[in-house]
Structure formats: C-alpha cells, structure tokens
C-alpha positions, 0 to 999 in steps of 0.5 A: 824653272830657270831664273833667266831665258837664253833667247836667240835669232835664225842666223845662228844656224843651229839644227831644229832637232837641238833647238827644239831640245833645249826650247831655245826661243828663236827670232826670225829674220826674213828673206825673199825670194821669186817675189814671196817673203820666208820665214822660218814657219814657212822657209823652203828647204835648204836644198830647194833654197840652193838650187834656186840659188844655182838656176840664177834666184837671187834672194835678197835679206831683211833685218828685224825692226824695233816694233818686231823686236818689242813684239817677240821679246814681250812674249817671253816676258810672260813666263820670265822676266829676265831674258838674256838675249844672244844676237846676230854681229851687229857689224852685220846687220842691224837686227841687233840695234833693233832689239837693243833698243825694244828692250830698252822699251819694255824695260822702261814699260816694265820695271820689274823686267831685266833683258840684257842684249849681248852682239855675238858679233858672229854669223852662221853657226859661230853664233850657234856655237856662242849660244851653245856654250852659254846653254852648257853654262846655264845648265852648269848653274850660271846666273844671271850675271854670271852668264852676262860677264861669261858672254863679255869674257868669251865673246872674242874667242868665238873664231870663224872661217869661211870658204866659198865656192862662188866669188859672184855672190861675194861680189853681190854683197860687196866683199870683192870687187867684179875684176876680182871676181872674174878673174879670181873664177877664170883661174880657179881662186878661193877666197878665205875669209873670216869674222873680225874682232867687230863682227865684219867678214873680212877677206884674209887670203885666196888659194888655188883649188877647193881642196885647198881652200878646205884644208886653209879652214883647219890651217887657221884652226891650227894657228888660232886655237892655241891655249884653247886646243883642250876646251874645244869638246865639239867643234861646229861645221855649217855648209852651203849644201856641199855635206860632203866637203863639211865633212871633209873639213871634219876629217882633217880636224879628226886627223890633226887636231884630234877632236872627236865630236862635231855638229854639222849643219846647212847655212840658213837662207838668210845669210845663205843668200849672201855667202851662195852654195858651195860654202863651207864654214868652220868654227871653234874656240881659239886663243883669239879671232 
C-alpha cells in the first residue's frame, strides 16, 4: 500500500476510465438544472446537458460545504491516514476553503492523520493535468513531503487557454458586459481566456471567427511552453460538446510543436454551466502561466 492517498474533485474533467483505472477518489460538486439536482453519480450524459443549454436551459452550480468535505475525507482515512487532496481553484470556488477547514477539523480529532489540501489554482483538465502529473510522481516513488513540494513547485507551470463560442455565457458569469456580448456576437468576436496565477479566469484577447480563436490557443502555447517543450509528453484538451474542434486543436499542436500524445475529454457540467457549449480549452506545462 502507498504511504499516502491522492484525492481530488470532479472539476478536473478526467475521463471516467482513467479515474477508474487509477482508483482516484473524486469528490463531486453538484449542479441544478430544470429544478433537479445532479451529482457525479446521476449526472446527465454530457451531450444531453449541452443540448439543454443550447435550448436555453440555464444550470446553476454549488460549492461543497465543510460538512460535506469532512464526510468525504473521513471515508478514506479508514484505509490511509495520509491524504493529499488536490482541489479546484480557490479563485473560482469556495470548495478549496471548505476542504481545508474540514481537513483541519479532522486532524484535530485524529492526531494520527495527516491531510494536506492543495489549491490547484486550476480548472477543468488543467486541474486534471496537475493530478495526472502528480500520480506519475507518486508511482515513481515520491514520498508525502516530496509530493507536497512538487505540487507547490509545479502549480504555476500548468497553463490553461480557453475560447468560447457564445459570449452570453461569459456575460452570465460576469466576465463580459451585456453590451460586449451583444456587439461581439454581431461581429463574430471570439474571446480567448486563460487562468492566471491566482486561479482566476481572465480574458486576454478577442479574435474574429471561430477558426482564428482555435489557432490562438496554439499561438499562446507556442509563446508559453518555453523550456518545458520537452516535458510535455502529453497535452490535455477539453471541449463543450465540440469534439471536432478539439481534434483541430490537437492537429495544430502536433503540426506546430511535434507533440504526439493527447488526452481529450468533454468539459463536465459543473464547469460547462459557466463556459457553455462550444468551449475549447488547451492545457500544457510551460515556463509560466
């Protein structure tokens, strides 16, 4: 048995098959749609979820509270007294803080346990890539303290670049004004966004046309990858029910950077509720975010 267990949440958008294969404990954040609450166990198929969004349904999401986080962590302390939990960005949700509070309470109640909660400052498969790389380090033999140091040292090297197809979802989330959403839609402007050093989603550019926005993701990758070019043995791409666009980005990365391994997966409903259908996101390791 490993001397510590890595846990996370479902905001990392890792494929179900990967989670099952690596037996990754994954805490579920919920969402509400058409008056019904969905969890990881009873979530809508992603195509159905995005179909409803395209038809005008507006889902809402909720963070995990400290009591729920405590119950979740406590389940795993029975089989392993040392936990490292990698959490969804504290810049986008209060869930990280809830898990941190729960961990402190559990360690006071159970002094023989050790729990470290790491704010990934990441979202979607950016968090997923962080977890993926951490598991590689664990499987290579990195001990608990070494893992905590590795996570701290590499957090700012997980780069995220997004583009969305519908500005009105960004308007709902407070990322753009209503005027910008209306005008941008009229002239076919597509925003490019990234997750900054504090874990916030920030617009950085606007380009005209879908294809140009997809190319822009790879442009930013070329600028940011720097000395990490040889360390990107795999690149992650997530999408809001637009798989063909994700494949296009994959081909551009292959062509321009020579990378051959990719993990592509849909954006889950909890993040998709804010990003909307048509979102494409590119994740890799670089010199800096």
